[in-house]
Structure formats: structure tokens, C-alpha cells
Residue, then its C-alpha position, 0 to 999 in steps of 0.5 A: m716200877y723199874k723192871v729188868m728185862w733180862n734174867s739168866k744165869y749166863n748174863h755175865w757171859y753174854l755181856s762179856f762176849g757182847l763187849l768183846f764183839f762190840a769192841f771188835s766191830i767198832a775198833d775205832t777210837s771215835y766210837v769209844v763213847a759207845l763202848v763206855a756206855y756199854m760197860l756202864f749201862v748194860p750190866l744194869l739190865d742183869a736182874d741177878w746182879k747185886q750192885i755194890k753196897s755203899g757202906v764199903f767205901f768208908r773203911q779206914y785202910s781204904m781211906i788211907a789208900w784213897s788219900v795216898s792215890v789222890l795225893i800222888i795224882v795231884v803231885l803228878i798234875i802239879l809237876d806237869n799241869q798238862l796231865l790234868l786233862f789226861t787224868l780226867t779223861t782216863l777217869a771218865i773213859a777208862a778207869l770208871p767204866e772198866e772197873w765198873f764192868f770188869r770188877a763190880y759186875l763181871q768179877n762179882k758175877l763169877g763169884n769174886s774168887h781167884r778164878a773170877i779174877i783170872i777170867s775177868s782179867i783175861v776178858f779185860s786183856c782181850a778187850h784191850m787187845i781188840t781196841v788198842s793193840w796186842l801189846a796193850g792187852l799183854l801189858v794190862f793183864l798183871p795190873s788187872i790181876i792186881y786190881g781184881y785182888i784188891y777189889k776181892k780183899t777190900g770190896d772198894l770199887v772207888l779205891v780200884i778206880l783210883l789205882h787204875v787212874l794212877s797206874n795209867v798216869l804213871y804209865n803215860v808219864y814214865l813208861h810209855e816212851i820206854i815201851d814204845r822204844i822196846t816195841r820199835s826195836m822188836l819190829i826192826 
């Protein structure tokens, strides 16, 4: 029988600080697979974590939001077919593991409250500051709050993952160059 090795009421704090320490110690893009694996598999060792209920994904408003998100992503890919690889990569190494860890695990362990949304968003931002840049950490805070709020209200992890992918694609297509120019002008 499957036995979870770790049982403590502080597991979520250990795993969160472990994630930040791990990200800091390997702050190199070549180790992104290890960081993704950490976010996906380490929470499964927490004996007290109640995983997501599968029936939550079929609510009518979630299906509408899913459809709209997927439609927008497909239209953007049709307009620029080079976005397909970026979209799939974003799904696999950013949206899925991040939302699994920060929403489904950490936010739930903290009580899925407004306080939990803020704390998980701060940890989310810190992880981006460590692995990407200080500016990335600042830029992801507000979307993280929005993802947390949507997850709190709907309980739909797939919807939050799709919205995360959509926002990353929109950022890459429309905002990336503008923010780079602003950043360069601030440094000069």
C-alpha cells in the first residue's frame, strides 16, 4: 500500500521554503526540469493534503471559461503558428506545475482564504524573482492574486491553468517588448 512519508502540520511551509531554496540554489534555466518535478511531485508526499476533487471540473461556467480561453489561444496560434511550441512549453513547464503547487497545494493548505491567496502569491512572486528576475517577480504578483481568487471561487484548477497559459501567451505576444523597452529606459 502507498504510504506517505511525511506528516506534519507545517509541511506546506517546509515545501514552500524548500522550493524557494531549491530555485535559488539552481537559478539556471538548464535545471528547470528539476524545479518542475519538485512542484509536481513533492506535494504528493504530504500526508495531510487532500487532493483535488475530480467532479469540480464540469461546472457550466467553468466550461464556458475553458472554451473562451482555448478559443483565444487557438486564434493566437493560428495568427502566429510559432506560438504553438511556446504555448505547449508554457503549459508543461510553467502553468501546470506552478498552479498545481501554488493553488492546488499551497493555497489549499493555507485554508483557501484571502490570506492564503496573498501568501501563496508572495511565494509565487519570490520564486519568479529568484528564477527569472526581480521585475518578473513584481509582474506576476497581480496575476497570481487573480488566479488565486478564481481558484478560490471555482475550485477549478484546469481553468486557472488555462488562464495562466493564456496570460503568458498574451504577455509574450503583446507586452514583452513594451516592458523590455521600459526596463531598458529605467536602467539608462
